DODO-197363 format. One record per residue (C-alpha): residue number from 1; x, y, z. Coordinates in steps of 0.05 Angstrom, whole numbers, plus 5000, padded with zeros to 4 digits. Example, Ala and Ser with C-alpha at 12.3 -4.5 7.8 and 13.67 -1.06 7.14 Angstrom:
<rs>
+-----+------+------+------+
!   n !    X !    Y !    Z !
+-----+------+------+------+
!   1 ! 5246 ! 4910 ! 5156 !
!   2 ! 5273 ! 4979 ! 5143 !
+-----+------+------+------+
</rs>
This chain:
<rs>
+-----+------+------+------+
!   n !    X !    Y !    Z !
+-----+------+------+------+
!   1 ! 5978 ! 3972 ! 6019 !
!   2 ! 5948 ! 3931 ! 5963 !
!   3 ! 5982 ! 3975 ! 5911 !
!   4 ! 6048 ! 3958 ! 5944 !
!   5 ! 6035 ! 3883 ! 5936 !
!   6 ! 6015 ! 3893 ! 5864 !
!   7 ! 6074 ! 3937 ! 5846 !
!   8 ! 6127 ! 3893 ! 5877 !
!   9 ! 6099 ! 3828 ! 5849 !
!  10 ! 6098 ! 3859 ! 5780 !
!  11 ! 6172 ! 3877 ! 5786 !
!  12 ! 6196 ! 3810 ! 5814 !
!  13 ! 6216 ! 3755 ! 5767 !
!  14 ! 6197 ! 3696 ! 5811 !
!  15 ! 6134 ! 3722 ! 5844 !
!  16 ! 6068 ! 3689 ! 5824 !
!  17 ! 6032 ! 3727 ! 5768 !
!  18 ! 5981 ! 3777 ! 5792 !
!  19 ! 5910 ! 3769 ! 5767 !
!  20 ! 5867 ! 3817 ! 5808 !
!  21 ! 5873 ! 3869 ! 5864 !
!  22 ! 5817 ! 3899 ! 5905 !
!  23 ! 5807 ! 3946 ! 5963 !
!  24 ! 5737 ! 3921 ! 5975 !
!  25 ! 5735 ! 3894 ! 6046 !
!  26 ! 5720 ! 3819 ! 6053 !
!  27 ! 5712 ! 3790 ! 6122 !
!  28 ! 5770 ! 3813 ! 6165 !
!  29 ! 5811 ! 3833 ! 6104 !
!  30 ! 5808 ! 3905 ! 6080 !
!  31 ! 5834 ! 3886 ! 6011 !
!  32 ! 5864 ! 3829 ! 5973 !
!  33 ! 5910 ! 3810 ! 5915 !
!  34 ! 5898 ! 3747 ! 5875 !
!  35 ! 5955 ! 3710 ! 5842 !
!  36 ! 5959 ! 3653 ! 5793 !
!  37 ! 6016 ! 3610 ! 5820 !
!  38 ! 6052 ! 3564 ! 5772 !
!  39 ! 6040 ! 3491 ! 5783 !
!  40 ! 6106 ! 3470 ! 5812 !
!  41 ! 6126 ! 3415 ! 5859 !
!  42 ! 6194 ! 3443 ! 5878 !
!  43 ! 6201 ! 3515 ! 5899 !
!  44 ! 6268 ! 3548 ! 5891 !
!  45 ! 6294 ! 3596 ! 5943 !
!  46 ! 6289 ! 3654 ! 5893 !
!  47 ! 6214 ! 3641 ! 5886 !
!  48 ! 6204 ! 3639 ! 5962 !
!  49 ! 6243 ! 3703 ! 5971 !
!  50 ! 6207 ! 3741 ! 5915 !
!  51 ! 6140 ! 3721 ! 5943 !
!  52 ! 6161 ! 3742 ! 6013 !
!  53 ! 6185 ! 3809 ! 5984 !
!  54 ! 6118 ! 3820 ! 5949 !
!  55 ! 6081 ! 3803 ! 6013 !
!  56 ! 6123 ! 3853 ! 6053 !
!  57 ! 6111 ! 3906 ! 5999 !
!  58 ! 6043 ! 3923 ! 6029 !
!  59 ! 6076 ! 3944 ! 6094 !
!  60 ! 6132 ! 3978 ! 6055 !
!  61 ! 6082 ! 4019 ! 6014 !
!  62 ! 6049 ! 4044 ! 6079 !
!  63 ! 6117 ! 4066 ! 6105 !
!  64 ! 6137 ! 4100 ! 6039 !
!  65 ! 6072 ! 4137 ! 6027 !
!  66 ! 6047 ! 4152 ! 6098 !
!  67 ! 6111 ! 4143 ! 6139 !
!  68 ! 6068 ! 4098 ! 6184 !
!  69 ! 6051 ! 4025 ! 6186 !
!  70 ! 5981 ! 3999 ! 6203 !
!  71 ! 5958 ! 3935 ! 6234 !
!  72 ! 5933 ! 3914 ! 6165 !
!  73 ! 6002 ! 3884 ! 6153 !
!  74 ! 5995 ! 3835 ! 6211 !
!  75 ! 5971 ! 3776 ! 6168 !
!  76 ! 6027 ! 3790 ! 6119 !
!  77 ! 6079 ! 3789 ! 6175 !
!  78 ! 6051 ! 3724 ! 6203 !
!  79 ! 6054 ! 3692 ! 6134 !
!  80 ! 6126 ! 3712 ! 6118 !
!  81 ! 6149 ! 3694 ! 6188 !
!  82 ! 6123 ! 3624 ! 6177 !
!  83 ! 6157 ! 3622 ! 6109 !
!  84 ! 6223 ! 3648 ! 6136 !
!  85 ! 6220 ! 3599 ! 6194 !
!  86 ! 6210 ! 3542 ! 6144 !
!  87 ! 6268 ! 3567 ! 6102 !
!  88 ! 6313 ! 3562 ! 6163 !
!  89 ! 6287 ! 3502 ! 6202 !
!  90 ! 6258 ! 3457 ! 6147 !
!  91 ! 6296 ! 3473 ! 6084 !
!  92 ! 6362 ! 3497 ! 6114 !
!  93 ! 6366 ! 3553 ! 6063 !
!  94 ! 6390 ! 3607 ! 6111 !
!  95 ! 6414 ! 3616 ! 6183 !
!  96 ! 6371 ! 3672 ! 6211 !
!  97 ! 6296 ! 3685 ! 6205 !
!  98 ! 6303 ! 3759 ! 6221 !
!  99 ! 6357 ! 3767 ! 6168 !
! 100 ! 6312 ! 3738 ! 6114 !
! 101 ! 6253 ! 3782 ! 6133 !
! 102 ! 6294 ! 3846 ! 6138 !
! 103 ! 6329 ! 3833 ! 6071 !
! 104 ! 6262 ! 3822 ! 6035 !
! 105 ! 6232 ! 3883 ! 6069 !
! 106 ! 6290 ! 3926 ! 6044 !
! 107 ! 6282 ! 3897 ! 5974 !
! 108 ! 6208 ! 3917 ! 5976 !
! 109 ! 6225 ! 3987 ! 6000 !
! 110 ! 6275 ! 3995 ! 5942 !
! 111 ! 6227 ! 3968 ! 5889 !
! 112 ! 6171 ! 4014 ! 5912 !
! 113 ! 6216 ! 4075 ! 5920 !
! 114 ! 6244 ! 4064 ! 5850 !
! 115 ! 6173 ! 4059 ! 5823 !
! 116 ! 6138 ! 4108 ! 5870 !
! 117 ! 6105 ! 4147 ! 5814 !
! 118 ! 6073 ! 4083 ! 5787 !
! 119 ! 6055 ! 4060 ! 5857 !
! 120 ! 6017 ! 4125 ! 5868 !
! 121 ! 5981 ! 4119 ! 5800 !
! 122 ! 5962 ! 4047 ! 5818 !
! 123 ! 5937 ! 4068 ! 5887 !
! 124 ! 5895 ! 4124 ! 5857 !
! 125 ! 5866 ! 4076 ! 5806 !
! 126 ! 5848 ! 4027 ! 5861 !
! 127 ! 5813 ! 4083 ! 5900 !
! 128 ! 5774 ! 4101 ! 5837 !
! 129 ! 5756 ! 4031 ! 5812 !
! 130 ! 5763 ! 3990 ! 5876 !
! 131 ! 5780 ! 3928 ! 5834 !
! 132 ! 5834 ! 3924 ! 5781 !
! 133 ! 5860 ! 3869 ! 5737 !
! 134 ! 5924 ! 3849 ! 5700 !
! 135 ! 5906 ! 3892 ! 5640 !
! 136 ! 5902 ! 3954 ! 5685 !
! 137 ! 5972 ! 3938 ! 5712 !
! 138 ! 5998 ! 3932 ! 5640 !
! 139 ! 5974 ! 4003 ! 5626 !
! 140 ! 6013 ! 4029 ! 5685 !
! 141 ! 6075 ! 3986 ! 5684 !
! 142 ! 6077 ! 3959 ! 5612 !
! 143 ! 6079 ! 3886 ! 5594 !
! 144 ! 6110 ! 3845 ! 5649 !
! 145 ! 6175 ! 3817 ! 5620 !
! 146 ! 6174 ! 3758 ! 5669 !
! 147 ! 6104 ! 3732 ! 5651 !
! 148 ! 6104 ! 3675 ! 5602 !
! 149 ! 6047 ! 3682 ! 5553 !
! 150 ! 6007 ! 3619 ! 5549 !
! 151 ! 6019 ! 3583 ! 5484 !
! 152 ! 5957 ! 3556 ! 5451 !
! 153 ! 5952 ! 3483 ! 5470 !
! 154 ! 5956 ! 3436 ! 5411 !
! 155 ! 5896 ! 3393 ! 5403 !
! 156 ! 5916 ! 3320 ! 5396 !
! 157 ! 5869 ! 3282 ! 5353 !
! 158 ! 5831 ! 3230 ! 5391 !
! 159 ! 5842 ! 3167 ! 5351 !
! 160 ! 5812 ! 3121 ! 5403 !
! 161 ! 5746 ! 3115 ! 5365 !
! 162 ! 5784 ! 3101 ! 5301 !
! 163 ! 5826 ! 3047 ! 5336 !
! 164 ! 5763 ! 3017 ! 5366 !
! 165 ! 5730 ! 3013 ! 5298 !
! 166 ! 5791 ! 2979 ! 5268 !
! 167 ! 5793 ! 2928 ! 5325 !
! 168 ! 5720 ! 2915 ! 5314 !
! 169 ! 5731 ! 2904 ! 5240 !
! 170 ! 5789 ! 2855 ! 5253 !
! 171 ! 5747 ! 2818 ! 5303 !
! 172 ! 5691 ! 2812 ! 5252 !
! 173 ! 5740 ! 2788 ! 5199 !
! 174 ! 5768 ! 2735 ! 5247 !
! 175 ! 5699 ! 2712 ! 5266 !
! 176 ! 5678 ! 2709 ! 5192 !
! 177 ! 5740 ! 2670 ! 5173 !
! 178 ! 5728 ! 2621 ! 5230 !
! 179 ! 5656 ! 2610 ! 5206 !
! 180 ! 5678 ! 2597 ! 5134 !
! 181 ! 5728 ! 2545 ! 5157 !
! 182 ! 5673 ! 2507 ! 5194 !
+-----+------+------+------+
</rs>
């Protein structure tokens, strides 16, 4: 299930970048995938659809590998149903909720079927390590062509102290010139 989320999100251009995947149970969850979403105010329909597809990929992986679907996908279905409903009723991006969900599920099936060998390797690695990170995914899938490497941030010199010192000097000069005029 979690390997399905990881595989699909790695292959989708607009899905949030994957950081970590685990099959260690936490609370009611039997596993989890952590993403690093971009800071964005406006979400395009492609981003919503790719993230829905990645969410449905857990269920799709169960179907492809075991030819069965567990109740573990329930939270995923609830999440994408809310998203699809919002796409239709709030954003007006489509006409039918069921059409959106089915289309994204079929996309997930195709992605995972096309990458079944890597999906299985990832699932086996998860069973062995229980927790994997981005670097593990790069070994299996190669560098993700959609991830933007963070550019080193340029350090801007803080000139506020320098400006404060100059203002202080000018103030002293003005005060001194006022004193000499008296």
